C-alpha positions in Angstrom: -4.0 5.6 29.7 -7.3 3.9 29.2 -7.0 1.1 26.7 -10.3 2.0 25.0 -9.1 5.6 24.5 -5.8 4.3 23.1 -7.5 2.0 20.7 -9.8 4.9 19.5 -6.8 7.1 19.0 -4.9 4.4 17.2 -7.9 3.8 14.9 -8.0 7.5 14.1 -4.3 7.5 13.3 -4.8 4.6 10.8 -7.9 6.2 9.3 -6.4 9.7 8.8 -3.1 8.1 7.5 -5.0 6.1 4.8 -6.8 9.2 3.7 -3.4 10.8 2.9 -2.4 7.6 1.2 -5.6 7.6 -0.9 -4.9 11.0 -2.3 -1.3 10.1 -3.2 -1.8 6.6 -4.4 -5.2 6.6 -6.1 -5.3 10.2 -7.3 -1.6 10.9 -7.7 -1.5 10.1 -11.4 -4.6 12.2 -12.0 -3.1 15.2 -10.1 0.3 14.9 -11.8 -1.4 14.7 -15.2 -3.3 17.8 -14.4 -0.2 19.9 -13.7 1.2 18.9 -17.1 3.3 15.7 -16.7 3.4 12.9 -19.3 2.2 9.4 -18.3 5.7 7.9 -18.6 7.2 10.6 -16.5 4.5 10.2 -13.9 5.5 6.5 -13.6 9.1 7.5 -12.9 8.0 10.0 -10.2 5.9 7.3 -8.4 8.7 4.7 -8.7 11.2 7.2 -7.2 8.9 7.7 -4.2 8.9 3.9 -3.6 12.7 3.7 -3.9 13.3 6.7 -1.5 10.9 5.1 1.0 12.6 1.8 0.8 16.0 3.4 1.6 14.6 5.7 4.3 12.7 3.1 6.4 15.8 1.2 7.7 17.8 4.4 8.2 15.0 6.0 10.4 14.5 2.7 12.3 18.2 2.6 13.2 18.1 6.3 14.2 15.2 5.6 16.6 16.9 2.6 18.1 20.3 4.3 18.6 18.9 7.5 20.1 15.9 5.9 21.9 13.6 8.4 20.3 9.9 7.9 21.0 8.2 6.5 17.9 5.3 8.9 18.1 7.8 11.9 18.0 9.2 10.6 14.7 5.7 10.2 13.3 4.8 13.6 14.5 7.7 15.2 12.7 6.9 13.2 9.5 3.2 14.3 9.6 4.3 17.9 10.0 6.6 17.6 7.0 3.8 16.0 4.9 1.6 19.0 5.7 4.4 21.5 4.7 5.3 19.7 1.5 1.6 19.6 0.5 1.3 23.3 0.9 4.5 23.9 -1.1 3.2 21.6 -3.8 0.1 23.6 -4.2 1.9 26.9 -4.3 4.3 25.8 -7.1 1.5 24.1 -9.1 2.5 26.0 -12.2 6.0 24.4 -12.2 5.3 20.8 -13.2 8.8 19.4 -12.8 9.3 21.0 -9.4 5.9 19.6 -8.4 7.1 16.2 -9.5 10.1 16.5 -7.1 7.9 17.6 -4.2 5.3 14.9 -4.9 8.0 12.2 -4.9 9.3 13.4 -1.5 5.8 13.8 -0.1 4.8 10.3 -1.3 8.1 8.8 0.0 7.4 10.4 3.4 3.9 9.0 3.5 5.0 5.5 2.5 7.8 5.6 5.0 5.3 6.2 7.8 3.4 3.0 7.3 5.7 0.5 9.1 6.2 2.9 12.0 2.4 3.4 12.4 2.0 -0.4 12.4 4.8 -0.8 14.9 2.9 1.3 17.4 0.8 -1.7 18.2 3.8 -4.0 19.0 5.7 -1.5 21.2 2.5 -0.9 23.2 2.1 -4.6 23.6 5.6 -4.7 25.2 4.2 -2.3 27.8 1.2 -4.6 28.5 -1.4 -2.5 26.4 -3.1 -4.4 23.6 -4.1 -2.4 20.6 -6.6 -3.9 18.1 -4.5 -3.8 15.0 -6.9 -5.7 12.8 -9.9 -3.5 13.5 -7.8 -0.3 13.3 -6.2 -1.4 10.0 -9.7 -2.2 8.7 -10.9 1.3 9.6 -7.9 2.6 7.6 -9.3 0.7 4.6 -12.8 2.0 5.1 -11.4 5.6 5.4 -9.5 5.0 2.2 -12.6 3.7 0.5 -14.8 6.6 1.6 -12.2 9.2 0.7 -11.8 7.7 -2.8 -15.6 8.0 -3.3 -15.7 11.6 -2.0 -12.6 12.6 -4.0 -14.0 11.1 -7.2 -17.0 13.5 -7.0 -14.9 16.5 -5.9 -12.4 16.1 -8.7 -15.2 15.8 -11.3 -16.8 19.0 -10.2 -13.8 21.2 -9.2 -10.2 20.3 -10.1 -7.5 17.8 -9.1 -5.2 20.8 -8.5 -6.7 21.3 -5.0 -5.9 17.7 -3.8 -2.9 18.8 -1.8 -5.2 20.6 0.6 -6.7 17.3 1.6 -3.3 16.1 2.6 -2.6 19.4 4.5 -5.9 19.1 6.5 -5.3 15.4 7.2 -1.7 16.0 8.3 -2.9 18.7 10.7 -5.5 16.2 12.1 -2.8 13.7 12.9 -0.7 16.1 15.0 -2.8 16.3 18.2 -3.4 12.5 18.2 0.3 11.7 17.7 1.2 14.3 20.4 -0.9 12.3 22.8 1.0 9.1 21.9 4.2 11.0 22.2 3.7 11.4 26.0 3.9 7.6 26.4 7.6 7.6 25.2 7.1 4.7 22.9 10.3 3.5 21.2 10.9 1.3 18.3 12.6 -2.1 18.6 13.6 -4.4 15.8 15.1 -7.8 16.3 18.6 -7.8 14.8 18.7 -10.0 11.8 21.8 -12.1 11.6 21.1 -13.9 8.3 21.9 -12.0 5.2 19.2 -11.8 2.4 21.5 -13.7 0.0 22.3 -16.5 2.4 18.6 -16.7 3.3 17.5 -17.0 -0.3 20.2 -19.7 -1.0 18.8 -21.7 1.9 15.1 -21.2 1.1 15.1 -21.4 -2.7 11.4 -22.3 -2.9 10.6 -19.2 -0.8 12.6 -17.2 -3.4 10.4 -18.7 -6.1 7.3 -17.8 -4.2 8.5 -14.2 -4.0 9.1 -14.1 -7.8 5.6 -15.3 -8.3 4.2 -12.7 -5.9 6.2 -9.9 -7.6 4.7 -10.9 -11.0 1.2 -10.9 -9.6 1.6 -7.7 -7.6 3.0 -5.8 -10.6 -0.5 -6.0 -12.2 -2.2 -5.1 -8.9 0.0 -2.0 -8.6 -0.5 -1.1 -12.2 -4.3 -1.1 -11.8 -4.2 1.0 -8.6 -1.7 3.5 -10.0 -3.2 4.1 -13.4 -6.8 3.4 -12.7 -7.9 6.7 -14.1 -6.6 5.7 -17.6 -8.2 2.2 -17.3 -11.7 3.6 -16.4 -11.5 6.3 -19.1 -10.6 3.6 -21.6 -14.0 1.9 -20.9 -16.1 5.0 -20.7 -15.6 6.0 -17.1 -14.4 9.1 -15.4 -13.0 10.3 -12.0 -16.4 9.5 -10.3 -16.2 6.0 -11.7 -12.6 5.6 -10.4 -13.7 6.8 -7.0 -16.5 4.2 -6.9 -14.1 1.4 -8.1 -11.5 2.3 -5.5 -14.2 2.5 -2.8 -15.5 -1.0 -3.7 -12.0 -2.6 -3.4 -10.9 -0.8 -0.3 -14.2 -1.2 1.6 -14.2 -4.9 1.0 -10.7 -5.3 2.6 -12.3 -4.9 6.0 -14.7 -7.9 5.9 -12.0 -10.0 4.1 -9.4 -9.4 6.8 -11.9 -9.8 9.6 -13.1 -13.2 8.1 -9.5 -14.3 7.8 -8.7 -13.4 11.4 -11.8 -15.4 12.5 -11.3 -18.5 10.5 -7.5 -18.7 10.1 -7.2 -21.6 12.5 -9.7 -23.6 10.6 -8.2 -23.5 7.1 -4.7 -24.5 6.0 -2.8 -21.2 5.4 -1.0 -22.7 2.4 -4.4 -23.2 0.7 -5.5 -19.7 1.6 -2.4 -18.3 -0.1 -2.9 -20.4 -3.2 -6.6 -19.4 -3.4 -5.8 -15.7 -2.9 -3.0 -15.9 -5.5 -5.3 -17.4 -8.1 -8.1 -14.9 -7.3 -5.6 -12.0 -7.9 -5.1 -13.3 -11.5 -8.8 -13.8 -12.1 -9.4 -10.2 -10.9 -6.6 -9.0 -13.3 -8.1 -11.0 -16.3 -11.6 -9.7 -15.6 -10.1 -6.1 -15.6 -8.4 -6.8 -18.9 -11.5 -8.0 -20.6 -13.9 -5.6 -18.9 -16.0 -3.9 -21.7 -17.6 -1.4 -19.4 -17.6 -0.1 -15.8 -20.1 -2.6 -14.5 -17.7 -5.5 -15.2 -14.8 -3.5 -13.9 -16.7 -2.9 -10.6 -17.3 -6.7 -10.4 -13.5 -7.2 -10.9 -12.9 -4.8 -8.0 -15.2 -6.8 -5.8 -12.8 -9.7 -6.0 -10.4 -7.7 -3.8 -12.1 -9.5 -0.9 -10.7 -12.8 -2.0 -7.4 -11.5 -3.3 -5.6 -8.7 -1.5 -7.7 -8.9 1.7 -6.9 -12.6 2.2 -3.3 -12.7 0.8 -1.8 -10.0 2.8 -2.7 -11.2 6.3 -2.3 -14.9 5.2 1.3 -14.2 4.0 2.2 -12.8 7.5 1.0 -15.9 9.3 2.4 -18.2 6.6 5.9 -16.8 6.9 5.8 -16.8 10.7 4.7 -20.4 10.8 7.0 -21.7 8.0 10.3 -20.3 9.5 11.8 -20.0 12.9 11.7 -16.5 14.5 15.0 -15.2 13.2 14.4 -16.4 9.6 10.7 -15.2 9.8 12.0 -11.7 10.4 14.1 -11.9 7.3 11.2 -13.4 5.3 8.9 -10.6 6.3 11.5 -8.0 5.2 12.0 -9.7 1.9 8.2 -9.9 1.4 7.8 -6.2 2.0 10.8 -5.5 -0.4 9.1 -7.6 -3.1 6.0 -5.4 -2.9 8.2 -2.3 -3.4 10.0 -3.9 -6.4 6.6 -4.7 -7.9 5.5 -1.1 -7.3 8.6 0.4 -9.0 8.2 -1.9 -12.1 4.5 -1.2 -12.4 5.0 2.6 -12.1 7.8 2.9 -14.6 7.0 0.1 -17.1 3.3 0.7 -16.9 3.5 4.4 -17.5 5.8 4.0 -20.4 3.8 1.2 -22.0 0.5 3.1 -21.7 2.2 6.1 -23.3 3.8 4.3 -26.3 1.1 1.5 -26.8 -2.3 1.6 -25.3 -4.1 0.9 -22.0 -5.5 -2.5 -23.3 -2.1 -3.7 -24.5 -0.5 -2.8 -21.2 -3.2 -4.6 -19.3 -2.7 -7.6 -21.5 1.1 -7.8 -20.9 0.7 -7.4 -17.2 -2.2 -9.9 -17.0 0.0 -12.5 -18.7 2.7 -11.7 -16.0 0.1 -12.2 -13.3 -1.0 -15.6 -14.6 2.6 -16.7 -14.8 3.1 -15.4 -11.3 0.2 -17.3 -10.0 1.5 -20.5 -11.5 4.9 -20.0 -9.9 3.3 -19.1 -6.6 1.1 -22.1 -6.5 3.9 -24.5 -7.5 6.3 -23.1 -5.0 3.8 -23.2 -2.1 2.8 -26.8 -2.9 6.5 -27.8 -2.8 7.1 -25.9 0.4 4.4 -27.6 2.4 
């Protein structure tokens, strides 16, 4: 198949996928609150989705490898299931606790798709076809940004109750594109990791400290993304404001990642990691002390120096610091750390907002972020 056509299709897959993720991640708390669930319980639902996805990803990967199933076929089935679950969720909208179960399963399914969508690029490379992952992932961020802006206005004028329809339509849009990829019989191949996580961490103690710092930072990052509707309401905003804030952060991910890709060979990756880690905490502190939406928007702009730099830098940093076998384990642990942070942010954040206040919760998590940055910086400096 023509490489340009494949790149276009892959960019569309990333774009549509991140639209689905936008609905679930950025507007999930708003939707669940609308159907009648308490903030603390919403946190448990979102955390459950992350845990289910963490358990499901390696199981599905093993199934693909053992049965030599085309990767696109698995993604096709998952997209179809997302569409079905979103319809069911809308139909049972008057039963909040049943909605919570369906939402957790739907979110878990969507989160589980991420590494397999990313893996499409690498398995095509094995066949001699190079897909532009950086640009396609950037288009995903732009799609996320634009959808967050659109949904902010839609929700303010209609109702969050209709959000499942966006997932249904997006899932249907994925089907014909994935069916085209399916014809290429693309499998999924993971290098077998011999080193256990515990042995790895014993050998790389400083890397373990770096992960601890990253988790403490990322907890606040996840809190802000998950409960943004409560944060913006606390400073006089609404769903439109939230849409704009999410748009700003997500849209700026594209230039940040492109700039990193262009200049990564000029700057020391260790210093990029340190800089991005500190910028995370500055962003979190600015969010804590934001008296109005203008300052919060400025805080969101710092995404270009935080998330947009840290995520690609961490991949190159781990690959350059360890040998190939250990790098695979390191990448897996790094992904697991993000999931741990998401679970803590969802549960603890939701409960704290419910029993204390938004400001107190942001204060506690901002302190964790600053401590995390200090640990991250110290560990990276010692690892160099």
